[in-house]
C-alpha positions as CSV (number, residue, x, y, z in Angstrom):
1,M,-111.7,62.7,83.8
2,F,-109.6,64.1,81.0
3,G,-112.0,64.9,78.9
4,G,-115.2,67.3,78.5
5,D,-116.6,67.0,82.0
6,L,-113.3,68.2,83.4
7,D,-113.6,71.4,81.3
8,T,-116.9,72.0,82.6
9,I,-116.0,71.4,86.4
10,L,-112.5,73.9,85.5
11,A,-114.9,76.7,84.2
12,Q,-117.8,76.6,86.1
13,V,-114.7,76.5,89.8
14,Q,-113.3,79.8,87.5
15,E,-116.2,81.6,87.2
16,I,-116.2,81.0,91.4
17,A,-112.2,82.0,91.3
18,T,-112.6,85.3,89.2
19,G,-117.2,86.0,90.7
20,T,-117.1,85.0,94.5
21,V,-113.1,84.3,95.8
22,A,-111.2,87.5,94.3
23,P,-113.0,90.1,95.6
24,Q,-113.0,88.9,99.3
25,S,-109.5,87.8,99.2
26,A,-107.9,90.6,100.4
27,E,-110.2,91.3,103.3
28,T,-110.3,86.8,103.8
29,D,-106.3,87.8,104.3
30,E,-106.7,91.4,106.0
31,L,-109.4,90.0,108.8
32,A,-108.4,86.4,108.9
33,R,-111.5,85.4,107.7
34,W,-112.3,81.7,107.0
35,P,-113.5,82.0,103.2
36,A,-117.0,80.5,103.6
37,D,-118.8,82.5,100.9
38,G,-115.6,81.0,98.5
39,L,-116.1,77.4,99.6
40,R,-119.9,77.9,99.7
41,A,-120.3,78.7,96.0
42,M,-118.3,75.4,95.0
43,Q,-120.8,73.3,97.2
44,Q,-123.4,74.8,95.9
45,A,-121.9,74.0,92.0
46,G,-121.6,70.1,93.5
47,F,-118.5,70.0,93.7
48,G,-118.3,69.1,97.2
49,G,-117.7,65.3,96.5
50,L,-115.5,66.4,93.4
51,V,-113.2,63.8,94.6
52,A,-115.8,60.8,96.0
53,P,-117.0,58.1,94.1
54,E,-119.4,58.4,91.3
55,K,-121.6,55.7,93.1
56,F,-121.9,58.1,96.2
57,G,-123.1,60.3,94.6
58,G,-119.9,62.3,93.8
59,K,-118.0,63.6,90.6
60,G,-115.2,60.8,90.7
61,C,-112.7,62.9,89.6
62,G,-108.6,61.8,90.8
63,L,-105.5,64.2,92.0
64,Y,-105.5,65.8,88.4
65,A,-108.6,67.5,88.4
66,L,-107.9,68.3,92.4
67,T,-104.7,70.0,91.5
68,R,-106.9,71.9,88.6
69,V,-109.3,72.8,90.9
70,C,-107.2,74.3,93.7
71,E,-104.6,76.0,91.1
72,I,-107.4,77.9,89.6
73,L,-108.1,78.8,93.4
74,G,-105.2,79.1,94.2
75,R,-104.1,82.0,91.8
76,E,-107.3,84.4,93.9
77,C,-106.6,82.8,97.2
78,A,-104.6,80.6,98.9
79,S,-106.6,80.4,101.9
80,T,-109.9,79.5,99.9
81,A,-107.8,77.0,98.1
82,I,-105.9,75.0,101.0
83,C,-109.4,74.9,102.9
84,F,-111.2,73.7,99.5
85,G,-108.4,71.2,99.6
86,M,-108.5,69.8,102.8
87,H,-112.5,69.2,102.9
88,S,-111.4,67.1,99.2
89,V,-108.9,65.0,101.5
90,G,-110.8,64.6,103.9
91,T,-113.5,63.5,102.1
92,S,-111.0,61.1,99.8
93,V,-110.0,59.7,103.2
94,I,-113.7,58.7,104.0
95,A,-114.8,56.9,100.9
96,A,-111.5,54.9,101.0
97,N,-113.2,52.9,103.5
98,A,-116.9,54.0,104.0
99,T,-119.2,51.2,105.8
100,G,-122.8,52.1,104.0
101,D,-123.8,54.0,107.5
102,Q,-120.6,56.3,106.9
103,R,-121.5,56.8,103.4
104,E,-125.3,57.7,104.9
105,R,-124.2,59.9,107.8
106,Y,-120.9,61.7,105.4
107,L,-120.8,60.9,102.4
108,A,-124.1,61.9,101.0
109,P,-124.6,65.4,102.6
110,I,-120.7,66.2,101.4
111,C,-121.7,65.3,97.7
112,E,-125.0,67.1,98.5
113,G,-123.1,70.1,99.3
114,R,-124.1,70.1,102.9
115,H,-121.4,68.8,104.7
116,I,-117.6,69.7,104.7
117,T,-114.6,68.2,106.2
118,T,-111.1,67.9,107.2
119,L,-107.6,66.6,108.6
120,S,-106.7,67.0,112.1
121,L,-103.3,64.7,112.0
122,S,-101.0,67.2,113.4
123,E,-99.9,67.6,117.2
124,A,-97.0,69.9,118.7
125,G,-95.2,66.8,120.4
126,T,-94.7,64.9,116.8
127,G,-94.8,68.5,114.8
128,A,-94.0,67.6,111.4
129,H,-94.2,64.2,111.6
130,F,-98.2,64.1,111.3
131,Y,-97.7,60.4,111.3
132,L,-97.0,59.7,114.2
133,P,-100.1,60.5,116.8
134,Q,-100.4,60.8,120.0
135,T,-103.9,61.3,120.7
136,S,-104.9,58.5,122.5
137,L,-108.2,56.0,121.7
138,E,-109.3,53.8,123.6
139,A,-113.0,51.3,124.0
140,L,-114.5,52.8,126.2
141,D,-117.8,50.0,126.1
142,D,-118.9,48.3,123.1
143,E,-120.3,51.5,121.8
144,H,-118.0,54.1,122.2
145,Y,-113.9,55.0,122.0
146,R,-112.6,57.7,124.4
147,L,-110.3,60.1,122.0
148,T,-107.9,61.9,124.0
149,G,-105.4,64.7,122.9
150,T,-104.6,68.0,121.2
151,K,-104.5,68.3,117.6
152,T,-103.0,71.7,115.9
153,F,-103.1,73.5,112.8
154,V,-106.6,72.2,112.3
155,T,-107.2,74.1,108.8
156,N,-111.1,74.8,109.0
157,G,-110.8,74.0,112.6
158,G,-114.3,75.2,114.0
159,Y,-115.8,75.4,111.7
160,A,-116.0,71.8,109.6
161,D,-119.0,69.6,110.3
162,S,-116.8,66.5,110.9
163,Y,-113.0,66.0,111.3
164,V,-110.6,62.9,110.1
165,V,-108.3,62.5,113.5
166,S,-105.9,60.4,114.0
167,A,-104.7,58.8,117.2
168,V,-102.9,55.6,119.0
169,A,-104.3,53.0,120.6
170,A,-104.1,53.2,124.3
171,D,-104.7,49.7,125.3
172,P,-101.3,49.1,126.9
173,D,-102.0,45.3,125.0
174,A,-102.2,46.8,121.7
175,P,-99.2,46.6,119.1
176,I,-96.9,49.3,118.7
177,G,-97.7,52.2,116.1
178,Q,-101.6,50.7,116.2
179,F,-102.8,53.8,114.4
180,S,-106.0,54.4,113.5
181,C,-108.5,57.1,112.0
182,V,-111.8,58.0,113.4
183,I,-114.4,60.7,112.1
184,V,-115.3,63.3,114.9
185,D,-118.4,65.7,114.3
186,K,-118.3,69.0,115.2
187,D,-121.4,68.9,117.8
188,T,-119.5,66.0,120.2
189,P,-119.5,66.9,123.3
190,D,-116.4,68.4,125.5
191,I,-114.4,69.5,122.3
192,Y,-112.6,72.9,122.8
193,W,-111.2,75.2,120.6
194,G,-107.9,77.3,120.3
195,A,-107.7,80.8,119.6
196,P,-108.7,82.1,116.3
197,W,-105.6,81.6,114.1
198,D,-103.3,84.6,113.6
199,G,-100.7,83.5,110.8
200,L,-98.2,85.6,108.9
201,G,-99.8,84.2,106.1
202,M,-102.7,81.6,105.0
203,R,-104.6,83.6,107.3
204,G,-108.0,82.6,106.1
205,N,-107.5,78.9,107.0
206,S,-108.5,78.6,110.6
207,S,-105.8,77.3,111.3
208,R,-107.1,76.4,115.0
209,C,-105.9,73.3,118.4
210,M,-108.3,71.1,119.2
211,E,-108.3,69.8,122.3
212,L,-109.9,66.5,122.5
213,P,-110.2,65.5,126.7
214,G,-111.5,62.1,126.7
215,V,-113.9,62.4,124.4
216,Q,-116.6,60.2,123.3
217,V,-116.8,59.0,119.3
218,P,-119.1,56.1,118.7
219,R,-117.8,53.1,117.1
220,T,-119.4,53.3,114.4
221,N,-117.2,56.5,113.4
222,L,-113.9,54.0,113.0
223,L,-112.7,54.7,109.4
224,G,-111.5,50.7,108.2
225,N,-110.2,48.9,111.0
226,E,-108.1,49.9,114.1
227,G,-104.6,50.4,112.9
228,D,-105.0,51.6,109.5
229,Q,-103.9,55.0,110.1
230,I,-100.6,54.2,108.4
231,W,-102.4,52.7,105.3
232,Y,-104.3,55.9,105.3
233,T,-101.4,58.0,105.4
234,F,-99.7,56.8,102.3
235,N,-102.1,55.1,100.2
236,V,-104.9,58.4,100.2
237,I,-104.2,61.4,102.7
238,M,-100.4,61.8,101.1
239,P,-101.4,61.4,97.8
240,H,-104.2,63.8,97.9
241,F,-103.2,66.5,100.2
242,L,-99.7,66.9,98.6
243,V,-101.3,67.6,95.3
244,A,-104.1,69.6,96.7
245,M,-101.5,71.8,98.1
246,G,-99.4,71.7,95.0
247,G,-102.1,73.4,93.3
248,T,-102.3,76.1,95.9
249,F,-99.4,77.4,95.4
250,L,-98.5,76.7,91.8
251,G,-102.0,79.0,91.3
252,V,-100.1,81.7,94.1
253,A,-96.5,80.9,91.5
254,S,-98.8,81.8,88.3
255,S,-100.6,84.8,89.8
256,A,-97.3,86.3,90.5
257,L,-95.7,85.7,87.6
258,D,-99.2,87.9,86.3
259,E,-98.1,90.3,88.4
260,A,-94.6,91.2,87.1
261,R,-95.6,90.7,83.5
262,K,-98.7,93.2,83.9
263,H,-96.3,95.5,85.7
264,M,-93.4,95.3,83.0
265,T,-96.0,96.0,80.1
266,R,-97.6,99.2,82.0
267,R,-94.7,100.8,83.4
268,Y,-92.8,103.4,81.7
269,H,-90.1,105.7,82.3
270,A,-91.2,109.4,81.9
271,H,-87.6,110.6,81.1
272,T,-86.9,108.2,78.3
273,G,-90.8,107.4,77.0
274,T,-89.8,103.1,77.3
275,N,-91.4,100.7,79.5
276,L,-89.7,98.1,81.5
277,A,-91.0,95.7,78.8
278,Q,-88.1,96.5,76.3
279,S,-85.2,95.8,78.6
280,S,-83.5,92.8,77.5
281,V,-82.5,92.3,81.4
282,L,-85.4,92.5,82.5
283,Q,-86.9,90.0,79.5
284,H,-84.2,87.7,80.6
285,R,-85.4,87.8,83.8
286,L,-88.8,87.0,83.6
287,A,-88.1,84.4,80.6
288,S,-86.3,82.8,83.5
289,L,-89.6,82.9,85.9
290,W,-92.0,81.6,83.3
291,S,-89.5,78.5,83.0
292,A,-89.5,78.1,86.5
293,V,-93.1,78.2,87.0
294,E,-94.0,75.8,83.3
295,R,-91.3,73.0,84.7
296,T,-93.1,72.8,88.2
297,R,-96.4,73.0,86.5
298,R,-95.6,69.8,84.4
299,L,-94.2,67.9,87.1
300,I,-97.5,68.5,89.2
301,Y,-99.6,67.7,86.5
302,H,-97.6,64.9,85.7
303,A,-97.2,63.4,89.5
304,A,-101.0,63.7,89.8
305,Q,-101.8,62.0,86.4
306,S,-99.3,59.1,86.9
307,F,-101.4,58.5,90.9
308,D,-104.6,58.3,88.9
309,T,-103.2,55.6,86.6
310,G,-101.6,53.9,89.2
311,E,-98.2,54.1,88.1
312,P,-96.0,52.2,90.5
313,D,-93.7,55.1,91.2
314,A,-96.3,57.8,91.2
315,L,-96.4,58.8,94.7
316,I,-92.0,59.8,94.8
317,S,-93.6,62.0,91.8
318,V,-96.3,63.1,94.4
319,M,-93.6,64.2,96.5
320,A,-91.5,65.4,94.4
321,A,-94.3,67.9,93.1
322,K,-95.0,69.8,96.3
323,A,-91.3,70.0,97.7
324,E,-90.3,71.8,93.9
325,V,-93.6,73.6,93.9
326,A,-92.4,75.0,97.3
327,D,-88.7,76.2,96.2
328,C,-91.0,78.2,93.0
329,V,-93.8,79.9,94.7
330,V,-91.1,81.6,97.4
331,M,-88.7,82.1,94.6
332,L,-91.3,83.4,91.8
333,V,-93.3,85.6,94.1
334,N,-90.0,87.3,95.7
335,E,-88.9,88.0,91.8
336,S,-91.6,89.3,91.1
337,M,-91.8,91.3,94.2
338,T,-88.8,92.9,93.2
339,L,-89.6,93.6,89.3
340,N,-92.2,95.2,90.9
341,G,-90.4,97.4,93.0
342,G,-91.9,100.1,95.7
343,I,-95.4,99.2,94.4
344,G,-95.0,95.7,94.8
345,Y,-93.7,95.8,98.1
346,R,-96.0,98.0,99.7
347,K,-98.1,96.8,102.3
348,G,-101.7,95.8,101.1
349,S,-100.6,94.7,97.3
350,K,-101.2,91.3,96.0
351,L,-97.8,90.3,96.3
352,H,-97.6,91.8,99.6
353,R,-100.5,89.0,100.7
354,M,-98.5,86.0,98.4
355,L,-95.5,86.4,100.1
356,R,-96.2,85.5,102.9
357,D,-98.6,83.3,101.7
358,A,-96.2,81.4,99.8
359,R,-93.8,81.1,103.0
360,A,-96.3,78.4,104.1
361,C,-95.6,76.1,101.4
362,H,-92.1,74.8,102.8
363,L,-93.7,74.2,106.3
364,M,-96.4,72.6,105.8
365,S,-96.1,69.0,106.4
366,P,-94.4,66.7,105.2
367,T,-92.0,69.7,104.8
368,T,-90.0,70.3,102.3
369,D,-86.9,68.5,103.8
370,I,-89.0,65.2,104.7
371,L,-89.7,65.0,101.3
372,R,-86.6,64.8,100.3
373,V,-85.3,62.8,102.5
374,W,-88.4,60.2,101.3
375,I,-87.9,60.8,98.1
376,G,-84.1,59.7,98.6
377,R,-85.2,56.9,100.9
378,A,-87.8,55.3,98.1
379,L,-84.9,55.6,95.0
380,L,-82.9,53.6,97.4
381,G,-85.2,51.0,98.3
382,Q,-85.2,52.1,101.7
383,P,-88.3,52.6,104.0
384,L,-89.6,55.6,104.0
385,L,-89.8,55.8,108.3
386,A,-86.7,54.9,108.9
387,D,-86.4,56.9,112.0
């Protein structure tokens, strides 16, 4: 979807970003409040099923559209963008191999704007290696599994209607590395949530711990076959998650560039009558910042489009896009704050929020270091998960 349909979607998202997300962005950050209004507005506009196939009632959009949508939202509020992005990633995982029952119970309400989903993969024990779950999934009876473990940094934690959870087979006779993905409903008995998220940045994303002390999950909630999790990780989760983050933080970087440009054009020195825009040194610095944003944008867009068209090296480009945007956004916000001087440095400024939000991009798994190792291995024909 690269023509008029996408243009219409982006125009509608821009209206939501400007009219609903932006006015609440400061409070979302200050109060660490989950951005319910922005997400509900996206659902009401019909974007809950943005990446769900049209045959299931969704928009049928690919990674390029997801990147652009998250970019628009990220310009105003990174928390809103990543919350919507994670919902879209969860949707893509459910849709990848959904049974008829799963389409009816999950995809239909997602596409109708009645259901928010998300991922629940990371764990304290394996850190950034989110693809190595320790949470166990064991057969309880013919109709149920037992799920035992603790997940960390669950975006939309406590607010989503369902959670895509990764687990490893608990059966001692199961093959090593037999990972699975299973849907856990919000009202499943005995789920416990950790303390509300109180991070340095990304304060509205409700990134919480999820305790699963032997909860019962219907076997009908298994996604695909037992042991399919690695397939989901590299074919569905990784590409969607990386471009959602890439778009989100590209939006932050673009917004920071705008803050620098606006300040330079309106800031005058009383003793000379000239403004910052007339300084050749600052003109040079702004040009360098623009170039950094623009080349990162082109990489992200290219990576997303490459995946959508099935190019063989698309995943390498997608991994590189997230790694590069992490460098770009931290540098852009930092340099924009320098150009804005004390006005940008003060607590409560937009750049103050963006600097804290931007720092998360390096840390959100797969981290920048892990991605660059994987890129190198892929280029050298080595297995990505060699250690």
